[in-house]
Every structure is written in C-alpha cells, then in structure tokens.
N, C-alpha and C positions, 0 to 999 in steps of 0.2 A: 520208531514208527513214523510213517509219512502221513500227514494229515492234509486235507484240502487247504488251498491258499487262504481262504477266508476262515478265520478262527475267532472265537470269542475267548478271551483270557479270563479265567475265573480263579480267584485266589481263595484259599482255604487256610485259616489259621485257627485250629481247634474246632471250629464249626463252619458250616457252609455260609459263605459270605459272597455276595455279588458286589463288585466295586473295585477299589484300588488294590494294587498288588503290593503296597507298602505295609510295613508292620512297625508299630511303636516299640516292640520288644524284639531286638535283633536275635535274642536267644530262642525265640519261638520259630520252629520250622514252618516255612510257608510252602505249600504244595500248589503248583500252577497246573491247572487242568486246561488242556487245549481242546475246546469244544468245536467240532466242525459245523459248518452251516448245514450240511446234509449228513445222512447216516452213512458216512464213508470212513472206514478205518483200514489202514494198510500196515503191513510189515514187510520190509525189504521190497517195496514197490508192488506188492500183491495184496489183494483184499484179504482181510481176516474175518469177514462177515459171512456166515453160512447158516441157512435155516430151510434147506430144501425139504426136510421132512414135514414141516408145517405147511409149506406150499402144496405138497402132495396131499396131505390130509384134507385141506380145504377143498382141493379139486375133487377128491373122492366124495366128500360130504355134499358138494353141489350136485353131483350126479345122483347120489342116493335120494336127495330131496326131490329131484325131477322125476325119478322113477316112481316115487310115491304118488304121482299124478297120472301114471300110465296104466289105466285100468285093463288094457289089452296085453300087458306084458306077460309073456309065457312063463309058467312056473314062478309067478311073481314073488311069492313069499321066500322061496328058496333062493331066488336070484338076488333079491334085495338083502336078505340075511347074509349072503356070501359077500356082497359088496361092503356091507357094514363091518363084517369080520374077515376082511380080505386076507388071503394067504399068498405069500410070495410065489409068483410064477403061475398062478391060476388065472384063467381068462375071465375075470368077473366084469371087466370094463371093455369098452371099445378102444380105449387108449392103451397101447402096448406098454408105454412107460409106467402107467399106473399098475398094469398087470404084473410087471417085473418088480415092482416095489415090495419091500418087506413091511411097509407101513400099513396100518389099518386105523379106522376111526374108532371101532369098538374098544380096541386095546388101550386107548388113551382117554376113554370116557370114564369120568369119575375115577381117575387114576393118579391124582397128585400125591406127592410125598407128604405134604403137611396135613391133608384132610383124609386121605384114604389108606396110607401105608399101614396104619393100625386099626383100620375100620373096614374090614372086608365085608361085613354084613351090609352096610349101607352102599358100598361100591357095587355089590352084586345086585342089590335091590334096584339101584338106579339103572344099571345095564338092562335089567329085566323090564323096566319101564320102557326103554327104547325098543327092546324086542317086541313088547306088547303093542306098541304103537304101529310097528310094521305089520304085525299079525292082524290087528284090528282093521287097518286100512285094507289089507288084502282080503280078509275073510268076511268083513262086515260092509265096508264101504264100496269096494270094487263090484261086488255082485249087485248092488243097488244103484249103480252109476246112472241108470236111466229111470230111476224111481224118484218121484218128488218127495223130499223128506218132510215128515211131520213128527211131532213129539213121540218118541218111542220107536221111530223107524228111520233108519239111515237112508241117505240119498242125496239129491241135489237141491239147492235153493238158489234162485236167481235174484240178484240185487234189483231193486226197484228201477223202473225206466229202462229195462233191457241191459242192465249192467252185468258185471261178472257173475259167473256161476260158481258157487261154492259147493263142496262135497263134504258132508258131515256124517258122523256116526249117530246112533239113536239118541244121544244126549246133546246133539247140536255142535259137537266139537270137531274141528278140522284136525285130524290126527297128523296130517303132514305138517301143519303149523306147529303143533305141540312138539313134534320131532325136531323140526328145523330150529325153532327158537330155544328149545331145550338144549340143543347142542351148543348154542352160544355160551351157556353157562357150564354145562358138563364137560365140554371139550375145550373150547377156546379160552374161556375165563379161568377155569380150574387149572389148566396146564400153565397158562401165563402167570397167574397171580400166586397160585398155591403150589406150583412145582418149580418152574424155572426161575422165578424170582425169590424163591425160598432161600433163606440163609443156609439151611441145611443142604440144599442142592448146590448153591453157588460156592460154598466153602467146604464142600465134602472132601474128605481124605486130604490129599496134598494140594487141592486146587489153589488155595491162597499162596502157599509157598511157590508153587509152579508159576502162578501169575506174577508174583514178586520177582521171580528169577527170569521171567520171559521164556519159560519152558513150554513149548507147544505140545499139543496132543500128537500121538504117534501118526506120522504121515500127513499131518495137517499144518496149516499156517496160523492157527489160532490156539490160544490157551483154552483149557476146558472151561474156565470161568467166562471168558469172552463168548464162547459158543453157547453156554447155557443162557446167558443174557439175550443173545441173538435169537435163540429159539423162542423165548417169550415174545420178543418183537415180531417174530414171524406169525404168531397167531393173530396179530392185528393187521399186519401189512404184507403177509406172505403172498397175497394175490395181486398186489399193487403193480401197475404197469411200470412205474419207476420206484423201486423199493428203497432208493436212497433219499428221495424226497416225496414220500407218499401222501403228504397232506394236500398236494395239488389235486388229488382225485379221491380224497377220503369220502366214504359213503358210496362209492361207485365200483369198488373193486371186488367185493364178494357179497354173499347174502347173509353174512354172519356178523361178527363183532365189528368189522370195518364199516359195514353198512350203517349200523346203528350209532356208532360214534359220529358218523356223518349226519344222521338224522337229528341227533341231540345238538350237534354243532349248529345246525340250521335253525334252531329255536333261539330267538334273540335273548331269552332268559339265560341261556347257557353258552352263548357264543364265546369262543376261546378255549373250550374244553379239549378240542382236538389238538390244538397247539400245545396245551399243557401236557397232554399224554405223549405226543411225539417228542417234545423237548425234554421230558423226563427220561424217556428211553435213550435219547441221544446223549444227554449229560451223564446218565448213569453208566453208559458204555464208555464214554470218555474218562470217567472216574476210574473204571476198571483198568484202563490203559495207564492211568496215572498212579494206580495202586492206592487210591484213596477210597477206602471201603465205607467211611462215614458218609461221604457224598453219595456213593452208590446206594447205600441203604435208604438214604433220604429220598432218592428218586424212585426207588421201588415202592416206598410208602405212598408217594404221590400217585403213581400208576395204579396201585391197589384202590386208593380212594376214588379216583376219577372213573376208572372202568366200572367199579361197583356202582357208582352213581349213575352211569349210563344205563345199566340194567334196571335199576330201580325207577328211573325216570320213564323208561319205555314201558315198564309194567304198569305204572300209574296212567300213562298216556292212553294205552289201549283199554284199560278198564274204564277210563272216563269217556273214551269214544264209544265204547259199547253201551255205557250208561246213557249217553246222549241219544243214541239210536233207539234204545228201549223206551225212552221218555217221549218219543214222537207220537203224534196222534195215531198215525198208521205205522206200525212197527215194521221196519225193513229188517227181517230176521237174518237174511243173508249177510247184510252189512254188519249188523250187530254181532253175529256169531263169528264172522271173520276177525273183527277187532278183538273179541273176547278169546278166540283161539290163540291169537298172537299174544294176548295178555297172559293166557295160561302158560305159554312157553316161557315168557319172561319171569313170571312168578316162580315157575319151576327153577329157573336159573338163579334166583336169589340165594339159594343155599350154597352157591359156589362163589359168592362175593366174599370180600376179605377186608376186614378192618385194617387201617394203615399201621396200627401200633401193636398188633397182636396176631396170633395164629387163628383167631376166631372169625367166623363169618358174621356178617351183619344179621343173618337169619339162620337159625338152626333148621335142620331137616324137619323136625317136628312142627316148627312154626310154618314152614312152607307147606307141609302136608295139611296143616290146619286151614291155610288160605285156599288150597285146592279143594278141600272138602266143602268150604263155604261156597265156593264158586260152582262146584259141580254136584253138591250133595242133595239138591232138591229132587223131587220126584222124577223129573226128566232133565236134569242137568241144566244146561244153558237155556232151555225152553222155559224154565221156571225161576231162574235167578232174578232177583229184584234189584232195582237201582240202589236201594238202601244198602244192600249187601256189597255192591260194587264200590259205593262210597266208603263204607267201613273198611274194606280191604285197602283201598287207596290211601286212606288216612293212616292206617297202621304201617304201611310201607314208607310213606313220606316222613313219618315221625322219626325214623332212624337217620334221616339225612337233613341237609340244610336247604331243602327246597320245599315249596308248598304244592299241594295238589293242583291248585289253579295254575301255577307255573308249568308243571309237567303236562297239563291237559291241553296246552296250546298246540 
C-alpha cells in the first residue's frame, strides 16, 4: 500500500503505545502502523477509500429538510415521503444522480446491526416517528403558515425585534427541527457507531481473513473491512469539500453530524474534540491496513465516546438556551421554541449513542421517551414546559458524561 509521504510511525507491542519503535523483548512482535497525515489510503497507486452512499444520503437528507419548509410544495406529503423512502430510478429529486441512486434515507434510519437487527419493534416505531413528523408538518403546520401560533394552535411565531420566523405545531414544536436533528442520531450516528464500526460488521464472515490476505472485494480496490470503516467515516465527512483533510472545514459541510462536531469544537470547554474524532478515524483505518485489530478497536471506542458526547452536549446546550429564554422578563417564545425544538431532536438522538466499551447506548429508548414526555407532556407542550423541567433533564443527561451543564450551556 502506498501512503502519503508524511507519516507518523506508531508502534504497538501487545497494547497501543505512542512513542519509540524499540522493544526490550526481541521475542515480542512489533507492529508498525503507518498513519498518514490525511485520510489517504492507496493500493497499487489507486485510492482504497470509498463512501459514496453516505455522501448521497446526506445530500438527500439536506433536500428533505429544506422541503419541510416549503409550504407551497404540491402534493407535499406524498412528495416528501417519496424523497425519504426513495426508490431507484424514481424522479423524487431535481438531481438526476440522486434519482438514479438505489440509496434512501428511510432504509438506513434505525437500521444498525448492533441496535436493531434483533429489535424490529423499536426500528419500526422510530421510522414511524419520522413519518409522523412529515405528516404533521404537512397536515398541521403548512395549512396554518399564515396564522400566528398560540398555545393549542399551529402557525408562525416571529422572534423579538423582527428576527426569524419559526413555524410550530400546536405544542410549539418545530417538526422540521425534530426531523433534522433526529436524523443526526437515527441515521448518521446509528449507522456510524452501531453499524459500520461494529465488530460484528467489520469482522463478519471472512472479512478478517480477507483483510489479512489483502483480498479485495469483487471489482473493487478495497477489502470489505476497509470499506466498512470508510462508510462510518462518510457519515461524518461525506459532504466535506476535501474529504481527505475535512477538519479544515468541520462544521461547515452539512447540516447534520459534521455541523455539530464543529459547533462543539468551537466551545473552548471542548476544543480538540474534532481532531480526536478525525485522528481516531485515520489511525483506525491505518490499523486495518496494518492488520492490527487491537488498535482498530481502540479507535472505534474513541469515536463512539466522542460522537456520543457531541450529541449529549448539544442536547444540554439547547435545553439551557431555551431555559434562558423562558426566564426572561418578556419571553421570546419564537427563540425559546426554536432552541427547544433543536433540543428535542438531540434528546431523541441520545438513544443512538454508544458506550465505548459495550453494545449499549448511554440512554435506552425508554429513558429518551421519558425525557421527551417531560419536555412535551404538559397541557400544551413547549408552551407550558418550565425552566425547572429543562434543568432536570439537562442534569440527567450530563450525569452520564464527564462534562457539566454549565460547560455545555456556553
């Protein structure tokens, strides 16, 4: 395999060690991993990196989210449903390449090997949630696009001082935000952490033997294991302008996981998290090339921890922003509901997070449903939620991680 000229030599003797390539025990095998500066991996002078499906699904998701704000879209519910559950060759999009694709967003929503292969009930319920957010936006919010919202009535609310106009359902929830932020967990995070970085997927069937022998997938220039790792990478960086060194534009490349890794990176309390995620992806991929599965698995654990933390931080951030708005003397409900709607989506995404050392999420679906019920369970949902409830949920989320509510609230 040909690697970039700039490499970092990492030596492993029994465990992952950064430092010298010497060993006090000459009988102990030492594996040298050549880690490139950028995400560049080649075989016989050609790239082995491929994640086009992830780039396609991110592009489809971006369009769907935009259509959820087009109240004049003809046959809106059927049109958006078709985009969400796209079928190859159907003209659901203006982009002919997307229409020709066999990929869809819905098929990979709540569809990971580790969390949903034996849990069809929850997988179906989660897909139904996304379907219902589309239906609610079209059937409840679109007809009231020109109606000023009040508790119990859908419509628009304008932020104070002539700011942005938000469109909410009868409970004050922006359904387009629930959909968009929910996809960060149910699609991007679930597929990356619980599917493609799963040991069951990476090592499935003959994957490890094929990787050891350099046996590539039929008609491809990569081993199946290399490709699975790259597909996880694609759910974070698949829309990046330069996919080999995406940290240069982290936070600017899509509206989903990439965007919010960038937002968390921009908080001084969490500076460095973007590099931690990128470097773990890069080193894990280099470890696959070196056939060192101990280092590979250690990097997968780092990615799970860091990406899960991003989602939790943003959930708390938006809850705290909403709490602050509700505590103002004159409440700016448009601003508060916008923050809380984004918070709703990140709370929903918590069920797709993944502990670094097990197949368990940081939060069960029941726990997440409990948070959502506290947030929306009052007489009129967000219109009646209290700052005390927002603080309680924030503390419950932060307690599972190594950050405080105050740090996340910045």
